[in-house]
Structure formats: structure tokens, C-alpha cells
TORKEGU-439677 format. One record per residue (C-alpha): residue number from 0; x, y, z. Coordinates in pm, 1 decimal. Example, Ala and Ser with C-alpha at 12.3 -4.5 7.8 and 13.67 -1.06 7.14 Angstrom:
BEGIN
{0 {1230.0 -450.0 780.0}}
{1 {1367.0 -106.0 714.0}}
# end
This chain:
BEGIN
{0 {0.0 0.0 0.0}}
{1 {139.2 342.1 -94.0}}
{2 {216.5 616.9 158.1}}
{3 {-83.8 809.0 28.8}}
{4 {-310.1 544.8 176.1}}
{5 {-152.3 568.1 522.9}}
{6 {-193.6 839.1 782.8}}
{7 {14.4 827.4 1104.5}}
{8 {47.4 448.7 1087.3}}
{9 {-331.4 415.1 1040.2}}
{10 {-512.7 325.9 719.8}}
{11 {-628.1 643.3 550.6}}
{12 {-957.9 490.1 433.6}}
{13 {-1160.0 329.2 712.0}}
{14 {-1448.0 83.8 754.7}}
{15 {-1370.1 -125.6 449.9}}
{16 {-1327.9 168.4 212.2}}
{17 {-1101.5 142.8 -93.3}}
{18 {-807.4 379.9 -127.8}}
{19 {-680.8 509.9 -460.1}}
{20 {-303.5 467.2 -432.4}}
{21 {-240.2 746.9 -680.7}}
{22 {-465.3 1013.9 -534.2}}
{23 {-522.1 889.0 -180.1}}
{24 {-898.6 936.8 -223.5}}
{25 {-1137.8 700.4 -44.7}}
{26 {-1432.1 515.9 -197.8}}
{27 {-1664.9 438.3 91.4}}
{28 {-1841.6 108.9 146.4}}
{29 {-2219.3 101.4 162.9}}
{30 {-2344.6 280.5 473.6}}
{31 {-2034.2 497.0 535.3}}
{32 {-1940.5 852.7 447.9}}
{33 {-1684.4 1125.8 521.6}}
{34 {-1343.3 1217.2 388.5}}
{35 {-1199.9 895.7 531.1}}
{36 {-1530.4 706.6 547.9}}
{37 {-1513.1 745.2 925.1}}
{38 {-1884.0 779.8 1004.1}}
{39 {-2202.7 600.2 911.2}}
{40 {-2445.9 767.3 673.2}}
{41 {-2739.5 695.7 905.7}}
{42 {-2938.5 963.3 1086.5}}
{43 {-2829.3 1045.6 1444.3}}
{44 {-3121.9 840.5 1579.0}}
{45 {-3037.6 543.1 1356.7}}
{46 {-2760.1 287.0 1361.0}}
{47 {-2589.7 88.1 1088.0}}
{48 {-2678.4 -278.6 1125.3}}
{49 {-2370.4 -495.8 1088.9}}
{50 {-2579.5 -779.0 949.5}}
{51 {-2790.8 -597.2 691.3}}
{52 {-2568.5 -292.1 629.7}}
{53 {-2884.9 -83.9 652.3}}
{54 {-2986.4 198.6 884.9}}
{55 {-3225.8 89.5 1159.2}}
{56 {-3405.1 272.7 1441.0}}
{57 {-3215.6 250.4 1770.0}}
{58 {-3221.6 344.4 2138.0}}
{59 {-2927.0 560.3 2243.5}}
{60 {-2729.9 648.8 2555.7}}
{61 {-2385.4 799.0 2620.5}}
{62 {-2087.9 655.0 2805.8}}
{63 {-1805.7 864.3 2953.2}}
{64 {-1483.0 683.7 3046.6}}
{65 {-1108.0 724.4 3070.6}}
{66 {-809.9 536.3 2934.3}}
{67 {-437.9 582.3 3003.4}}
{68 {-354.8 383.8 2689.1}}
{69 {-389.8 678.8 2449.9}}
{70 {-178.0 988.2 2525.2}}
{71 {-335.1 1330.6 2491.8}}
{72 {-233.3 1563.4 2211.7}}
{73 {-386.6 1892.4 2114.5}}
{74 {-506.3 1764.6 1775.3}}
{75 {-741.7 1522.1 1955.0}}
{76 {-952.1 1824.2 2043.9}}
{77 {-1026.5 1888.4 1675.7}}
{78 {-1291.1 1645.6 1542.7}}
{79 {-1189.9 1701.0 1178.7}}
{80 {-817.5 1636.2 1230.1}}
{81 {-661.5 1312.9 1108.9}}
{82 {-534.8 1235.3 1459.9}}
{83 {-887.0 1263.5 1599.7}}
{84 {-1039.1 1051.6 1320.4}}
{85 {-774.1 779.4 1355.7}}
{86 {-791.1 764.5 1736.7}}
{87 {-1172.8 773.7 1733.2}}
{88 {-1189.2 491.1 1480.4}}
{89 {-941.2 280.7 1675.9}}
{90 {-1110.4 326.8 2014.2}}
{91 {-1455.6 283.9 1857.1}}
{92 {-1339.9 -51.9 1718.7}}
{93 {-1226.4 -163.4 2065.8}}
{94 {-1560.9 -69.0 2225.6}}
{95 {-1752.2 -222.2 1936.1}}
{96 {-1575.7 -556.6 1984.3}}
{97 {-1635.7 -552.4 2360.6}}
{98 {-2007.1 -475.6 2339.7}}
{99 {-2062.9 -705.6 2043.9}}
{100 {-1922.1 -988.7 2256.5}}
{101 {-2125.3 -915.1 2569.3}}
{102 {-2452.6 -752.0 2454.5}}
{103 {-2677.1 -917.8 2196.7}}
{104 {-2882.4 -601.3 2138.9}}
{105 {-2578.9 -394.5 2040.9}}
{106 {-2590.9 -211.4 1704.6}}
{107 {-2324.7 58.4 1690.0}}
{108 {-2077.5 267.1 1892.3}}
{109 {-1905.0 592.9 1801.9}}
{110 {-1641.6 785.6 1997.8}}
{111 {-1731.8 1150.1 1947.2}}
{112 {-1513.3 1351.4 2184.3}}
{113 {-1176.2 1349.7 2362.1}}
{114 {-1050.8 1555.9 2655.1}}
{115 {-718.0 1553.8 2844.3}}
{116 {-650.7 1380.4 3175.3}}
{117 {-342.1 1364.0 3392.4}}
{118 {-270.7 1021.9 3247.7}}
{119 {-420.7 956.2 2907.5}}
{120 {-759.3 1084.8 2790.2}}
{121 {-1128.4 1089.1 2870.0}}
{122 {-1364.5 1004.6 2588.1}}
{123 {-1733.2 1026.2 2512.6}}
{124 {-1901.3 738.9 2327.1}}
{125 {-2251.4 713.0 2182.7}}
{126 {-2392.0 362.3 2232.4}}
{127 {-2677.1 245.9 2006.6}}
{128 {-2892.3 -57.6 2078.3}}
{129 {-3188.2 -219.3 1906.6}}
{130 {-3500.1 -3.2 1928.8}}
{131 {-3703.5 -72.7 2239.8}}
{132 {-3424.0 -272.6 2406.6}}
{133 {-3232.2 -10.0 2604.0}}
{134 {-3498.2 27.1 2871.9}}
{135 {-3509.4 328.8 3101.8}}
{136 {-3289.9 223.7 3395.8}}
{137 {-2947.6 391.6 3379.1}}
{138 {-2815.8 146.9 3639.1}}
{139 {-2867.2 -131.4 3387.2}}
{140 {-2673.4 66.8 3125.7}}
{141 {-2389.5 106.9 3372.5}}
{142 {-2385.8 -266.5 3444.1}}
{143 {-2370.5 -344.1 3071.6}}
{144 {-2069.7 -118.0 3022.7}}
{145 {-1900.9 -239.1 3341.4}}
{146 {-1941.4 -599.8 3231.5}}
{147 {-1790.5 -520.5 2891.2}}
{148 {-1492.5 -343.2 3047.6}}
{149 {-1440.3 -622.2 3301.4}}
{150 {-1447.9 -868.1 3012.8}}
{151 {-1177.4 -664.6 2841.7}}
{152 {-957.7 -666.0 3152.1}}
{153 {-936.5 -1045.9 3158.4}}
{154 {-881.1 -1082.1 2784.9}}
{155 {-519.0 -1101.4 2681.1}}
{156 {-385.5 -896.4 2394.0}}
{157 {-599.4 -586.3 2462.1}}
{158 {-398.1 -275.5 2374.2}}
{159 {-645.8 -35.1 2538.7}}
{160 {-724.5 -36.0 2908.4}}
{161 {-1048.5 137.1 3009.3}}
{162 {-1064.8 239.7 3374.3}}
{163 {-1381.8 73.4 3511.1}}
{164 {-1405.2 328.8 3793.2}}
{165 {-1434.5 612.7 3539.7}}
{166 {-1746.4 481.4 3366.6}}
{167 {-2053.2 706.3 3365.8}}
{168 {-2371.2 673.0 3160.2}}
{169 {-2622.1 938.4 3052.9}}
{170 {-2940.0 964.5 2854.5}}
{171 {-2942.5 1152.9 2524.6}}
{172 {-3229.8 1401.3 2497.1}}
{173 {-3299.1 1366.2 2126.7}}
{174 {-3586.2 1614.3 2144.9}}
{175 {-3384.9 1891.6 2309.2}}
{176 {-3087.2 1836.7 2077.9}}
{177 {-3321.2 1822.6 1777.2}}
{178 {-3165.5 1501.2 1647.0}}
{179 {-3489.8 1305.1 1639.6}}
{180 {-3662.2 1194.0 1320.6}}
{181 {-4019.2 1280.0 1418.3}}
{182 {-4237.1 1401.5 1134.0}}
{183 {-4267.6 1779.6 1099.9}}
{184 {-4632.8 1733.0 1195.9}}
{185 {-4550.1 1540.6 1513.2}}
{186 {-4432.9 1629.8 1863.2}}
{187 {-4123.6 1475.1 2024.1}}
{188 {-4124.4 1343.0 2383.9}}
{189 {-3794.3 1238.8 2538.9}}
{190 {-3760.1 910.6 2727.9}}
{191 {-3457.3 760.2 2899.2}}
{192 {-3271.7 571.7 2628.0}}
{193 {-3517.8 669.5 2359.4}}
{194 {-3787.4 915.3 2251.8}}
{195 {-4148.2 907.2 2134.2}}
{196 {-4313.7 1084.4 1841.9}}
{197 {-4685.9 1161.7 1841.8}}
{198 {-4863.5 1292.1 1533.3}}
{199 {-5058.9 1613.3 1577.3}}
{200 {-5430.6 1630.4 1500.8}}
{201 {-5569.1 1576.2 1240.9}}
{202 {-5274.0 1377.1 1104.1}}
{203 {-5280.5 998.2 1095.1}}
{204 {-4975.9 796.8 1209.4}}
{205 {-4888.4 557.1 927.6}}
{206 {-4524.4 494.8 1025.0}}
{207 {-4599.2 163.2 1195.7}}
{208 {-4777.9 43.0 881.7}}
{209 {-4451.6 99.3 693.0}}
{210 {-4240.2 -69.5 960.2}}
{211 {-4097.2 254.9 1101.2}}
{212 {-4088.0 422.8 1439.8}}
{213 {-4427.5 563.3 1538.2}}
{214 {-4477.4 929.9 1464.8}}
{215 {-4212.3 951.1 1193.4}}
{216 {-4472.9 953.1 915.3}}
{217 {-4782.6 1163.0 977.3}}
{218 {-5029.0 1160.6 690.3}}
{219 {-5315.8 1400.4 625.1}}
{220 {-5543.0 1181.1 415.1}}
{221 {-5782.1 1464.8 336.5}}
{222 {-5509.2 1700.3 219.1}}
{223 {-5331.4 1439.1 12.2}}
{224 {-5654.0 1303.8 -133.3}}
{225 {-5725.1 1634.9 -305.4}}
{226 {-5392.1 1615.6 -488.9}}
{227 {-5536.3 1344.5 -710.2}}
{228 {-5859.7 1525.1 -792.5}}
{229 {-5945.5 1854.9 -959.1}}
{230 {-6211.9 1912.2 -694.4}}
{231 {-6231.2 1849.0 -323.3}}
{232 {-6228.0 1485.0 -219.3}}
{233 {-6570.9 1516.0 -57.4}}
{234 {-6825.8 1647.5 -304.8}}
{235 {-7127.9 1869.9 -249.8}}
{236 {-6977.3 2051.0 51.1}}
{237 {-6911.4 1727.9 237.0}}
{238 {-6664.0 1749.1 528.1}}
{239 {-6346.9 1538.1 498.9}}
{240 {-6242.3 1354.4 817.5}}
{241 {-5918.5 1157.9 867.3}}
{242 {-5985.5 799.3 971.0}}
{243 {-5767.2 638.5 1238.7}}
{244 {-5456.5 467.3 1091.0}}
{245 {-5600.2 474.1 739.8}}
{246 {-5499.7 620.7 405.5}}
{247 {-5867.9 662.4 313.1}}
{248 {-6054.7 959.3 462.2}}
{249 {-6423.5 961.5 554.5}}
{250 {-6678.9 1209.5 421.4}}
{251 {-6948.7 1356.2 643.1}}
{252 {-7222.9 1450.6 395.9}}
{253 {-7459.2 1744.6 403.0}}
{254 {-7833.8 1685.5 425.3}}
{255 {-7969.9 1545.5 101.6}}
{256 {-7646.2 1369.4 -4.9}}
{257 {-7492.1 1030.2 57.9}}
{258 {-7227.9 795.8 -80.8}}
{259 {-6856.8 742.1 -14.8}}
{260 {-6777.1 1093.5 -136.8}}
{261 {-7125.1 1246.9 -93.5}}
{262 {-7177.6 1211.4 -467.7}}
{263 {-7534.4 1072.0 -448.4}}
{264 {-7823.9 1317.0 -425.0}}
{265 {-8087.6 1179.0 -186.6}}
{266 {-8341.9 1465.5 -193.5}}
{267 {-8595.1 1264.2 -404.9}}
{268 {-8588.1 979.3 -156.2}}
{269 {-8634.1 1220.6 128.7}}
{270 {-8934.9 1378.4 -46.7}}
{271 {-9094.7 1038.8 -103.0}}
{272 {-9049.6 946.8 261.4}}
{273 {-9192.9 1283.5 360.7}}
{274 {-9502.0 1236.9 140.6}}
{275 {-9555.2 886.4 269.2}}
{276 {-9527.7 1021.2 621.8}}
{277 {-9787.4 1293.6 550.2}}
{278 {-10024.1 1040.5 396.4}}
{279 {-9979.4 809.6 691.4}}
{280 {-10057.4 1091.0 934.6}}
{281 {-10368.9 1191.4 731.6}}
{282 {-10497.8 833.4 723.5}}
{283 {-10441.8 782.3 1094.2}}
{284 {-10598.8 1118.4 1177.1}}
{285 {-10904.9 1046.7 959.3}}
{286 {-10949.5 705.2 1116.7}}
{287 {-10926.0 849.8 1464.7}}
{288 {-11187.2 1117.7 1378.8}}
{289 {-11424.6 853.7 1242.0}}
{290 {-11381.1 635.8 1547.7}}
{291 {-11434.8 936.0 1771.7}}
{292 {-11753.2 1039.7 1589.1}}
{293 {-11886.4 687.2 1598.3}}
{294 {-11824.0 656.5 1969.4}}
{295 {-11969.5 1001.3 2034.6}}
{296 {-12278.8 924.0 1828.5}}
{297 {-12332.1 599.8 2010.9}}
{298 {-12296.0 769.7 2346.5}}
{299 {-12545.4 1042.9 2237.9}}
{300 {-12807.8 782.5 2139.2}}
{301 {-12774.5 603.2 2473.2}}
{302 {-12805.9 934.2 2656.6}}
{303 {-13127.7 1020.3 2470.9}}
{304 {-13288.7 686.1 2552.7}}
{305 {-13200.9 719.2 2918.3}}
{306 {-13356.2 1065.2 2927.0}}
{307 {-13678.6 942.4 2760.0}}
{308 {-13715.2 655.0 3004.6}}
{309 {-13660.4 887.6 3293.3}}
{310 {-13935.5 1124.9 3182.4}}
{311 {-14188.0 844.2 3116.5}}
{312 {-14165.8 705.5 3466.0}}
{313 {-14461.0 809.1 3696.4}}
{314 {-14378.0 941.6 4035.5}}
{315 {-14469.8 723.4 4334.2}}
{316 {-14723.6 873.3 4581.2}}
{317 {-14690.2 782.8 4943.5}}
{318 {-15017.2 725.1 5118.9}}
# end
């Protein structure tokens, strides 16, 4: 390999990238980017799956630790310097191997910051696990990292010693740092180890349907439906309503209209029902009047007979 493909005893092109020996330019492997292919091309809230080489949703927390194995130099404070990139890649590889051996939910690690210590350096590492697997208990995170470091201390041939007493773990507030991937029409809620996206009204959450994190795809079915028509989706002044977890909206029709899109005029049917109702009322009313007259007439005849009988009776004379 030519000198153009080496940088301070490290490979110039990282993570499986190919180096042009004439120009020293790197051709990155799938899923990597940067001048030296030093970082994944995934979003901050995603991780590059080692198995599929695709970006997947992850839970994230941060580890702070110290190592005397890497001496401090001023260039380590500059994240775009070659010394920083080389040291970060090397230490990231060590942590990756440790966690990959001790944690089956591990996806990706990335050393993102160095700072000086009396002996060696302190470093900040972003740890990414499978979505929904980090939990919310920071004590558990600490135990995971402590186990990995203890595992490293008993393994021979390790060139980097990580001080187990220096380990600290913290949550990453993706919402506050604005590194979440919630839809623009959703609100972000931070959780320890993760975050939650909730679509705003009247948007429908369709992310889960597409196998993505909830709240990362918020769909306004009514608004998008009109893009495919020259008129409003709901006809005849119908009101469009987003249905829960559905691409198809619902139309609330005005009086006199029906159908999926309020396209059917129902005034004639309403008039027929109205006329039938009027006729029914007239028939019932007429029948009731006839019955009433008949009953009244019968009662009047009985009353007349009673009166006649009463008048024809002779009074009784007491002797």
C-alpha cells in the first residue's frame, strides 16, 4: 500500500473503504461517508446494522470513560483532524468488539469527543442498541458497560485499558438536541434511552404500517386526497375527516347527499319518505276522527234513551 493510503500508521480509508493509491482518495463502502469514510451515513437516531448494512431505528445512551492507553495531544480536540479521526476509529473498534461480545442487542458505537486527563484521555461514546431494548434504567446501562470493560480486563492482547471506575452513563435528549426523526407534523417526547413521536391532530400515524418508528410519518389523508382530484375529495360541501390509521378519509355529507364521497343526491328519496309520512298521518288522523264520531254518536243515542225513560216514569205517591 502506498504512503498516500496511510496516515500516522493508520489506514487512511476506514471501515472497508477502498483507497486510490495514486490520489489517496477514499471510496466508501455502503453505509459509510466522510473524507476517510469514518462515520455512518445513518441519521443520528439510527444505527448501521452490521448484518444488513442498513440503517435501523435505535435506542441511544452515552458513556463517559477514561483510558491511560492513548496519550493526549492537542489535535485530539479537533474532530476534523486526522489524529482525531484515527484515534476515534481505533477506540470505537475496541468498544464495538467488547459490546458485540457481551450484549446481543448492540448495534453501533461511536467515539465523538476526547478531553485531556493527567494520564491519558477521557472520551465520550454514543452507544446504540436495538429499538425498544435499552430500557429506562441507567443502572442497567452502567452494568452493561461495566461488564464489557471487566471482560476486556481479563482478555489477553488488549492494547487499550479502560478504567472501570471512570465509567458514567447518561441519557441523550434527542428532542432537546433536535436530532430526532419525528415528522414535521408530530411532537417529540424524550424518554430515557429513547424518545417518542406523536402525530398532531388531524394527522394519521402511518409509520408503523410501513415498519418505522411511530410518529415519523404523519399523513393528512384529506389534504393528500385532493392532490389526485381537480375538486375536493368530498363532493357537495361534504366534510373530509381523517380515519384512524387509514390512508382513506371519511366524508361527512350534508343533508340530502350520501355515498362514499357524498356524490349521491338523496333529496328525491327524502321527499318520497316525507309524502308517505304525511299520507300516513292523514290516514291515521281520519281514522281516529271517524272512530271518535262513531263513539260520540253511540254515546249520544244512549243518553237520549235514558232521558226518555226517565221522563216516562210516573212518580210514586206515598199514602
